[in-house]
RODO-2510 file (C-alpha; in nm, 4 decimals, decimal comma):
residues 126
     n   res          X          Y          Z
     1     m     2,2586    -0,5164     0,3071
     2     q     2,4319    -0,7481     0,0642
     3     q     2,2798    -0,7591    -0,2820
     4     a     2,2994    -1,0070    -0,5652
     5     c     2,1467    -1,0207    -0,9090
     6     r     2,0623    -1,3300    -1,1026
     7     q     2,0077    -1,3502    -1,4745
     8     v     1,6417    -1,3985    -1,5644
     9     g     1,5909    -1,4240    -1,9375
    10     k     1,7315    -1,1035    -2,0822
    11     s     1,6826    -0,8878    -1,7737
    12     e     1,8368    -0,8914    -1,4300
    13     e     1,6207    -0,9232    -1,1199
    14     y     1,7111    -0,8012    -0,7707
    15     n     1,7514    -1,0988    -0,5391
    16     p     1,8616    -1,0201    -0,1824
    17     m     2,0659    -1,2906    -0,0144
    18     a     2,0079    -1,3918     0,3468
    19     t     2,1605    -1,1277     0,5677
    20     k     2,1983    -1,1002     0,9413
    21     d     2,2544    -0,7509     1,0741
    22     p     2,3910    -0,7818     1,4301
    23     r     2,1641    -0,4912     1,5299
    24     e     1,8527    -0,6891     1,4288
    25     p     1,7141    -0,9945     1,6097
    26     f     1,6164    -1,1617     1,2812
    27     t     1,7628    -1,2722     0,9489
    28     r     1,6459    -1,1183     0,6231
    29     v     1,5740    -1,3814     0,3553
    30     s     1,4684    -1,3663    -0,0078
    31     v     1,1433    -1,5250    -0,1217
    32     a     1,3466    -1,8080    -0,2773
    33     e     1,5172    -1,8754     0,0552
    34     a     1,1838    -1,8557     0,2378
    35     k     1,0265    -2,1036    -0,0055
    36     e     1,3199    -2,3397     0,0444
    37     k     1,2740    -2,3212     0,4228
    38     i     0,8974    -2,3764     0,3934
    39     d     0,9391    -2,6686     0,1523
    40     g     1,1949    -2,8223     0,3904
    41     g     0,9481    -2,8176     0,6790
    42     g     1,0146    -2,7323     1,0404
    43     v     0,9059    -2,3684     1,0059
    44     q     0,5925    -2,1736     1,0808
    45     i     0,5001    -1,9127     0,8207
    46     v     0,3215    -1,6139     0,9713
    47     d     0,1487    -1,3599     0,7481
    48     v     0,1375    -1,0394     0,9510
    49     r    -0,0876    -0,8394     0,7175
    50     t    -0,4471    -0,7454     0,7919
    51     p    -0,7129    -1,0170     0,7621
    52     g    -0,8406    -0,8509     0,4429
    53     e    -0,4957    -0,8560     0,2812
    54     y    -0,4466    -1,2163     0,3929
    55     a    -0,7823    -1,3176     0,2414
    56     g    -0,6723    -1,1652    -0,0905
    57     g    -0,3955    -1,4271    -0,1243
    58     h    -0,1245    -1,5617     0,1033
    59     v     0,1591    -1,8122     0,1141
    60     p     0,0115    -2,1634     0,1362
    61     g    -0,0028    -2,2821     0,4960
    62     a     0,0559    -1,9370     0,6472
    63     i    -0,1345    -1,8386     0,9587
    64     n    -0,2581    -1,4803     0,9899
    65     i    -0,1480    -1,2788     1,2909
    66     p    -0,1436    -0,9042     1,2138
    67     h     0,1863    -0,7456     1,3182
    68     m     0,0345    -0,5408     1,5997
    69     s    -0,1154    -0,8618     1,7464
    70     v     0,2050    -1,0680     1,7654
    71     v     0,2568    -1,0048     2,1373
    72     s    -0,1058    -1,0613     2,2393
    73     r    -0,1292    -1,3770     2,0247
    74     k     0,2130    -1,5188     2,1173
    75     d     0,0599    -1,8542     2,2170
    76     e    -0,0188    -1,9152     1,8483
    77     l     0,3497    -1,8889     1,7553
    78     a     0,5435    -2,2151     1,7418
    79     g     0,8170    -2,2106     2,0054
    80     d     0,9822    -2,5196     1,8585
    81     k     1,0138    -2,3993     1,4964
    82     e     1,1784    -2,1241     1,3004
    83     l     0,9330    -1,8379     1,2422
    84     v     0,9176    -1,6970     0,8899
    85     m     0,7331    -1,3641     0,8922
    86     i     0,5872    -1,2140     0,5751
    87     c     0,3774    -0,9068     0,4981
    88     q     0,3107    -0,7206     0,1735
    89     m     0,6577    -0,5718     0,1171
    90     g     0,8751    -0,6575     0,4185
    91     q     0,8412    -0,3674     0,6622
    92     r     0,5587    -0,4889     0,8873
    93     s     0,7101    -0,8364     0,9028
    94     a     1,0418    -0,6851     1,0185
    95     l     0,8521    -0,5082     1,2963
    96     a     0,6696    -0,8336     1,3803
    97     c     1,0083    -1,0057     1,4099
    98     e     1,1192    -0,7326     1,6526
    99     f     0,8043    -0,7890     1,8612
   100     a     0,8564    -1,1683     1,8606
   101     a     1,2189    -1,1238     1,9670
   102     a     1,1100    -0,8960     2,2515
   103     i     0,8975    -1,1787     2,3956
   104     g     1,1699    -1,4400     2,3668
   105     f     1,1549    -1,5942     2,0190
   106     k     1,4978    -1,6540     1,8660
   107     e     1,4807    -1,8191     1,5212
   108     l     1,3212    -1,5351     1,3255
   109     f     1,3269    -1,4708     0,9505
   110     n     1,1858    -1,1720     0,7628
   111     v     1,0888    -1,2249     0,3975
   112     e     1,2333    -0,9340     0,2027
   113     g     0,9920    -0,8004    -0,0571
   114     g     0,7017    -0,9780     0,1125
   115     t     0,3996    -1,1275    -0,0576
   116     e     0,4458    -0,8886    -0,3484
   117     a     0,7875    -1,0423    -0,4243
   118     w     0,6507    -1,3938    -0,3590
   119     i     0,3849    -1,3481    -0,6283
   120     k     0,6265    -1,1746    -0,8662
   121     a     0,8590    -1,4761    -0,8341
   122     g     0,5732    -1,6967    -0,9591
   123     y     0,5128    -1,8780    -0,6313
   124     q     0,1635    -1,9976    -0,5494
   125     v    -0,0777    -1,8240    -0,3118
   126     e    -0,4032    -1,9492    -0,1672
***
């Protein structure tokens, strides 16, 4: 995976850039890139954590579909929008992207670092 660092005050912070591994059916995006996509509209943000984790704080506007329910709840996924999947740290959302790809979804994005990175970046949760 490509890596980049940006200067933040006096320390450097890890900031992954969007990457597309040809072996994966999704693109990995940083929280900054995810926020830009969300702010631009035309995406559906899907929080794939448990309902309890979701209730503890999530990206504004995100729907909650736990990763193991993506296939059974496919009708809740927007077929006409890019899907931005997020979990706590990025692993479950990557798996959710794999599940969504297996049932035909194409425009899939996994938020690297997940909700933990979202909050650390200072972005709002509800």
